[in-house]
OpenMM code with the backbone's topology and positions (N, CA, C; nanometers):
from openmm import Vec3, app, unit

residues = "MET ASN ARG LEU THR SER ALA ALA ILE SER GLN ALA LEU ALA SER THR ASP LEU MET ARG ARG GLY TYR ALA VAL TYR LYS ALA GLN SER THR ALA TYR PRO ALA ASP LEU LEU ALA ILE SER ASP GLN GLY SER THR LEU ARG ILE LYS VAL LYS THR VAL ARG ARG ARG ALA ASP GLY SER ILE ASN THR LEU GLU PRO PRO ALA GLY VAL ASP VAL LEU ALA LEU VAL ILE ASP GLY GLU ILE ARG TYR GLU PRO LYS THR LEU GLU ASN GLY LEU".split()
positions = [
    Vec3(0.0847, -0.1165, 0.0000),
    Vec3(0.0000, 0.0000, 0.0000),
    Vec3(0.0900, 0.1237, 0.0000),
    Vec3(0.0540, 0.2234, -0.0817),
    Vec3(0.1390, 0.3421, -0.0878),
    Vec3(0.1111, 0.4357, 0.0301),
    Vec3(0.1986, 0.5313, 0.0484),
    Vec3(0.1940, 0.6232, 0.1626),
    Vec3(0.0659, 0.7054, 0.1665),
    Vec3(0.0198, 0.7530, 0.0506),
    Vec3(-0.1010, 0.8364, 0.0475),
    Vec3(-0.2249, 0.7564, 0.0852),
    Vec3(-0.2326, 0.6329, 0.0395),
    Vec3(-0.3455, 0.5467, 0.0766),
    Vec3(-0.3431, 0.5185, 0.2259),
    Vec3(-0.2257, 0.4878, 0.2783),
    Vec3(-0.2111, 0.4619, 0.4212),
    Vec3(-0.2521, 0.5839, 0.5032),
    Vec3(-0.2128, 0.7038, 0.4600),
    Vec3(-0.2491, 0.8273, 0.5302),
    Vec3(-0.4003, 0.8496, 0.5269),
    Vec3(-0.4638, 0.8238, 0.4137),
    Vec3(-0.6090, 0.8419, 0.4012),
    Vec3(-0.6837, 0.7456, 0.4935),
    Vec3(-0.6378, 0.6216, 0.5014),
    Vec3(-0.7004, 0.5235, 0.5901),
    Vec3(-0.6840, 0.5658, 0.7355),
    Vec3(-0.5651, 0.6125, 0.7722),
    Vec3(-0.5406, 0.6564, 0.9095),
    Vec3(-0.6299, 0.7746, 0.9459),
    Vec3(-0.6466, 0.8704, 0.8550),
    Vec3(-0.7348, 0.9842, 0.8817),
    Vec3(-0.8793, 0.9388, 0.8993),
    Vec3(-0.9218, 0.8431, 0.8185),
    Vec3(-1.0585, 0.7909, 0.8305),
    Vec3(-1.0776, 0.7199, 0.9650),
    Vec3(-0.9783, 0.6426, 1.0086),
    Vec3(-0.9866, 0.5751, 1.1380),
    Vec3(-0.9937, 0.6756, 1.2525),
    Vec3(-0.9078, 0.7780, 1.2478),
    Vec3(-0.9079, 0.8795, 1.3534),
    Vec3(-1.0395, 0.9570, 1.3540),
    Vec3(-1.0901, 0.9931, 1.2362),
    Vec3(-1.2174, 1.0654, 1.2272),
    Vec3(-1.3305, 0.9830, 1.2882),
    Vec3(-1.3354, 0.8552, 1.2543),
    Vec3(-1.4395, 0.7668, 1.3073),
    Vec3(-1.4300, 0.7560, 1.4589),
    Vec3(-1.3092, 0.7399, 1.5113),
    Vec3(-1.2902, 0.7299, 1.6556),
    Vec3(-1.3358, 0.8579, 1.7257),
    Vec3(-1.2995, 0.9722, 1.6712),
    Vec3(-1.3390, 1.0991, 1.7317),
    Vec3(-1.4905, 1.1179, 1.7284),
    Vec3(-1.5552, 1.0794, 1.6186),
    Vec3(-1.7010, 1.0908, 1.6108),
    Vec3(-1.7675, 0.9984, 1.7125),
    Vec3(-1.7128, 0.8799, 1.7318),
    Vec3(-1.7655, 0.7886, 1.8345),
    Vec3(-1.7538, 0.8488, 1.9739),
    Vec3(-1.6539, 0.9318, 1.9940),
    Vec3(-1.6344, 0.9988, 2.1236),
    Vec3(-1.7196, 1.1250, 2.1367),
    Vec3(-1.7981, 1.1555, 2.0349),
    Vec3(-1.8904, 1.2684, 2.0437),
    Vec3(-1.8426, 1.3974, 1.9806),
    Vec3(-1.7326, 1.3951, 1.9110),
    Vec3(-1.6812, 1.5158, 1.8455),
    Vec3(-1.7416, 1.5311, 1.7058),
    Vec3(-1.7633, 1.6545, 1.6653),
    Vec3(-1.7895, 1.6851, 1.5246),
    Vec3(-1.6518, 1.6991, 1.4608),
    Vec3(-1.6295, 1.6330, 1.3480),
    Vec3(-1.4959, 1.6288, 1.2888),
    Vec3(-1.4983, 1.6879, 1.1486),
    Vec3(-1.4011, 1.7744, 1.1216),
    Vec3(-1.3870, 1.8388, 0.9910),
    Vec3(-1.2462, 1.8140, 0.9403),
    Vec3(-1.2354, 1.7861, 0.8114),
    Vec3(-1.1059, 1.7576, 0.7489),
    Vec3(-1.0519, 1.8841, 0.6829),
    Vec3(-0.9248, 1.9119, 0.7042),
    Vec3(-0.8600, 2.0267, 0.6403),
    Vec3(-0.8562, 2.0050, 0.4895),
    Vec3(-0.8841, 2.1081, 0.4155),
    Vec3(-0.8844, 2.0980, 0.2695),
    Vec3(-0.7509, 2.1396, 0.2081),
    Vec3(-0.6651, 2.1993, 0.2889),
    Vec3(-0.5359, 2.2459, 0.2388),
    Vec3(-0.4228, 2.1719, 0.3082),
    Vec3(-0.3262, 2.1278, 0.2332),
    Vec3(-0.2089, 2.0642, 0.2929),
    Vec3(-0.1178, 2.1679, 0.3597),
    Vec3(-0.1447, 2.2971, 0.3373),
    Vec3(-0.0656, 2.4023, 0.4009),
    Vec3(-0.1031, 2.4197, 0.5480),
    Vec3(-0.2215, 2.3726, 0.5877),
    Vec3(-0.2658, 2.3825, 0.7266),
    Vec3(-0.1951, 2.2726, 0.8059),
    Vec3(-0.1400, 2.3041, 0.9249),
    Vec3(-0.0611, 2.2033, 0.9964),
    Vec3(-0.1425, 2.0855, 1.0501),
    Vec3(-0.2717, 2.1054, 1.0779),
    Vec3(-0.3559, 1.9971, 1.1303),
    Vec3(-0.4316, 1.9298, 1.0166),
    Vec3(-0.4588, 1.8013, 1.0327),
    Vec3(-0.5374, 1.7260, 0.9345),
    Vec3(-0.6866, 1.7335, 0.9647),
    Vec3(-0.7198, 1.7368, 1.0951),
    Vec3(-0.8583, 1.7351, 1.1386),
    Vec3(-0.8843, 1.8444, 1.2407),
    Vec3(-1.0076, 1.8926, 1.2420),
    Vec3(-1.0544, 1.9847, 1.3443),
    Vec3(-1.1688, 1.9135, 1.4141),
    Vec3(-1.1580, 1.8942, 1.5446),
    Vec3(-1.2605, 1.8237, 1.6212),
    Vec3(-1.3211, 1.9208, 1.7223),
    Vec3(-1.4543, 1.9267, 1.7242),
    Vec3(-1.5250, 2.0177, 1.8136),
    Vec3(-1.6148, 1.9356, 1.9051),
    Vec3(-1.5996, 1.9573, 2.0364),
    Vec3(-1.6792, 1.8832, 2.1343),
    Vec3(-1.8179, 1.9449, 2.1478),
    Vec3(-1.9068, 1.8730, 2.2148),
    Vec3(-2.0409, 1.9250, 2.2420),
    Vec3(-2.0364, 2.0538, 2.3241),
    Vec3(-1.9320, 2.0699, 2.4047),
    Vec3(-1.9157, 2.1898, 2.4876),
    Vec3(-1.8533, 2.3059, 2.4102),
    Vec3(-1.8130, 2.2807, 2.2864),
    Vec3(-1.7571, 2.3861, 2.2023),
    Vec3(-1.6064, 2.3965, 2.2022),
    Vec3(-1.5371, 2.3088, 2.2769),
    Vec3(-1.3907, 2.3152, 2.2731),
    Vec3(-1.3415, 2.2565, 2.1409),
    Vec3(-1.2338, 2.3143, 2.0909),
    Vec3(-1.1807, 2.2773, 1.9596),
    Vec3(-1.0416, 2.2168, 1.9736),
    Vec3(-1.0175, 2.1093, 1.8998),
    Vec3(-0.8861, 2.0458, 1.8943),
    Vec3(-0.8383, 2.0409, 1.7506),
    Vec3(-0.7146, 2.0849, 1.7291),
    Vec3(-0.6496, 2.0717, 1.5985),
    Vec3(-0.5651, 1.9453, 1.6051),
    Vec3(-0.5930, 1.8504, 1.5162),
    Vec3(-0.5336, 1.7176, 1.5267),
    Vec3(-0.4537, 1.6828, 1.4014),
    Vec3(-0.3322, 1.6371, 1.4227),
    Vec3(-0.2460, 1.5859, 1.3160),
    Vec3(-0.2455, 1.4342, 1.3263),
    Vec3(-0.2767, 1.3659, 1.2167),
    Vec3(-0.2803, 1.2202, 1.2150),
    Vec3(-0.1483, 1.1683, 1.1581),
    Vec3(-0.0878, 1.0733, 1.2298),
    Vec3(0.0379, 1.0130, 1.1847),
    Vec3(0.0231, 0.8611, 1.1876),
    Vec3(0.0622, 0.7963, 1.0788),
    Vec3(0.0684, 0.6513, 1.0755),
    Vec3(0.2055, 0.6117, 1.1287),
    Vec3(0.2061, 0.5291, 1.2323),
    Vec3(0.3298, 0.4958, 1.3020),
    Vec3(0.3523, 0.3455, 1.2958),
    Vec3(0.4752, 0.3075, 1.2741),
    Vec3(0.5133, 0.1661, 1.2738),
    Vec3(0.5896, 0.1350, 1.4028),
    Vec3(0.5686, 0.0173, 1.4544),
    Vec3(0.6418, -0.0262, 1.5742),
    Vec3(0.7835, -0.0711, 1.5357),
    Vec3(0.8759, -0.0488, 1.6260),
    Vec3(1.0115, -0.1012, 1.6087),
    Vec3(1.0092, -0.2512, 1.6381),
    Vec3(1.1187, -0.3167, 1.6133),
    Vec3(1.1291, -0.4609, 1.6378),
    Vec3(1.1011, -0.4956, 1.7843),
    Vec3(1.1368, -0.4037, 1.8766),
    Vec3(1.1132, -0.4300, 2.0188),
    Vec3(0.9719, -0.3911, 2.0636),
    Vec3(0.8871, -0.3453, 1.9710),
    Vec3(0.7489, -0.3103, 2.0028),
    Vec3(0.7275, -0.1654, 2.0409),
    Vec3(0.8357, -0.0894, 2.0572),
    Vec3(0.8226, 0.0509, 2.0954),
    Vec3(0.7968, 0.1373, 1.9720),
    Vec3(0.7580, 0.2628, 1.9971),
    Vec3(0.7407, 0.3600, 1.8889),
    Vec3(0.8171, 0.4867, 1.9241),
    Vec3(0.8444, 0.5688, 1.8235),
    Vec3(0.9100, 0.6968, 1.8481),
    Vec3(0.8186, 0.7859, 1.9306),
    Vec3(0.8777, 0.8627, 2.0204),
    Vec3(0.8022, 0.9623, 2.0947),
    Vec3(0.7901, 1.0855, 2.0066),
    Vec3(0.6680, 1.1318, 1.9870),
    Vec3(0.6430, 1.2458, 1.8990),
    Vec3(0.5711, 1.3556, 1.9759),
    Vec3(0.5974, 1.4786, 1.9404),
    Vec3(0.5303, 1.5943, 1.9977),
    Vec3(0.4498, 1.6630, 1.8888),
    Vec3(0.3325, 1.7190, 1.9231),
    Vec3(0.2553, 1.7922, 1.8221),
    Vec3(0.3351, 1.9119, 1.7693),
    Vec3(0.3349, 1.9336, 1.6378),
    Vec3(0.4044, 2.0505, 1.5825),
    Vec3(0.3268, 2.1788, 1.6129),
    Vec3(0.3867, 2.2925, 1.5849),
    Vec3(0.3197, 2.4211, 1.6051),
    Vec3(0.1886, 2.4219, 1.5270),
    Vec3(0.0840, 2.4764, 1.5871),
    Vec3(-0.0457, 2.4839, 1.5223),
    Vec3(-0.1297, 2.3585, 1.5379),
    Vec3(-0.0810, 2.2632, 1.6180),
    Vec3(-0.1522, 2.1368, 1.6411),
    Vec3(-0.1625, 2.1144, 1.7916),
    Vec3(-0.2815, 2.0740, 1.8369),
    Vec3(-0.3025, 2.0479, 1.9797),
    Vec3(-0.2729, 1.9035, 2.0177),
    Vec3(-0.3083, 1.8114, 1.9284),
    Vec3(-0.3019, 1.6678, 1.9598),
    Vec3(-0.2535, 1.5906, 1.8378),
    Vec3(-0.1700, 1.4896, 1.8625),
    Vec3(-0.1345, 1.3937, 1.7584),
    Vec3(-0.2236, 1.2714, 1.7742),
    Vec3(-0.2800, 1.2247, 1.6644),
    Vec3(-0.3507, 1.0970, 1.6621),
    Vec3(-0.2550, 0.9987, 1.5958),
    Vec3(-0.1974, 0.9114, 1.6756),
    Vec3(-0.1016, 0.8138, 1.6255),
    Vec3(-0.1754, 0.6853, 1.5929),
    Vec3(-0.1743, 0.6459, 1.4672),
    Vec3(-0.2403, 0.5233, 1.4240),
    Vec3(-0.1336, 0.4150, 1.4150),
    Vec3(-0.1459, 0.3168, 1.5046),
    Vec3(-0.0473, 0.2103, 1.5180),
    Vec3(-0.1187, 0.0772, 1.4973),
    Vec3(-0.0907, 0.0111, 1.3874),
    Vec3(-0.1543, -0.1176, 1.3573),
    Vec3(-0.3061, -0.1091, 1.3676),
    Vec3(-0.3637, 0.0010, 1.3194),
    Vec3(-0.5083, 0.0177, 1.3186),
    Vec3(-0.5680, 0.0692, 1.4473),
    Vec3(-0.4871, 0.0865, 1.5508),
    Vec3(-0.5348, 0.1423, 1.6780),
    Vec3(-0.4885, 0.2862, 1.6892),
    Vec3(-0.5672, 0.3680, 1.7598),
    Vec3(-0.5358, 0.5104, 1.7699),
    Vec3(-0.4954, 0.5446, 1.9121),
    Vec3(-0.3839, 0.6163, 1.9232),
    Vec3(-0.3367, 0.6685, 2.0515),
    Vec3(-0.3207, 0.8187, 2.0358),
    Vec3(-0.3695, 0.8938, 2.1326),
    Vec3(-0.3634, 1.0397, 2.1260),
    Vec3(-0.2527, 1.0901, 2.2171),
    Vec3(-0.1727, 1.1829, 2.1655),
    Vec3(-0.0633, 1.2448, 2.2420),
    Vec3(-0.0705, 1.3952, 2.2261),
    Vec3(-0.0606, 1.4753, 2.3271),
    Vec3(-0.0534, 1.4298, 2.4663),
    Vec3(-0.1907, 1.3857, 2.5157),
    Vec3(-0.1881, 1.2974, 2.6141),
    Vec3(-0.3119, 1.2545, 2.6790),
    Vec3(-0.3366, 1.3501, 2.7951),
    Vec3(-0.4424, 1.4245, 2.7879),
    Vec3(-0.4740, 1.5170, 2.8964),
    Vec3(-0.6238, 1.5141, 2.9230),
    Vec3(-0.6621, 1.5530, 3.0414),
    Vec3(-0.8042, 1.5620, 3.0737),
    Vec3(-0.8717, 1.6711, 2.9916),
    Vec3(-0.7983, 1.7758, 2.9589),
    Vec3(-0.8567, 1.8884, 2.8851),
    Vec3(-0.9044, 1.8468, 2.7467),
    Vec3(-0.8315, 1.7588, 2.6804),
    Vec3(-0.8745, 1.7226, 2.5449),
    Vec3(-0.9697, 1.6038, 2.5439),
    Vec3(-0.9940, 1.5425, 2.6591),
    Vec3(-1.0916, 1.4356, 2.6681),
    Vec3(-1.0537, 1.3083, 2.5943),
    Vec3(-0.9286, 1.2958, 2.5541),
    Vec3(-0.8870, 1.1782, 2.4769),
    Vec3(-0.7960, 1.0891, 2.5598),
] * unit.nanometer
topology = app.Topology()
chain = topology.addChain("A")
for resn in residues:
    res = topology.addResidue(resn, chain)
    for name in ("N", "CA", "C"):
        topology.addAtom(name, app.Element.getBySymbol(name[0]), res)
């Protein structure tokens, strides 16, 4: 599978997970915007989310990543599962 297909699948998985958690989810239309998704909670809080497809190392670990400027949360898609970084009570993830 090529990189663009993998990225599209990861964004779809993250969008679905966020909607299941009660967020309204919008996809960025420009690649110039640092976030891939905008998620809005029922209370009106907004999260800018960057989706990254991550592969595990041979020992099962993954690289530690920080959200880039203009992004609140990373959605790390690892073998079809989603992990959000940073995990905080404020973002509800």
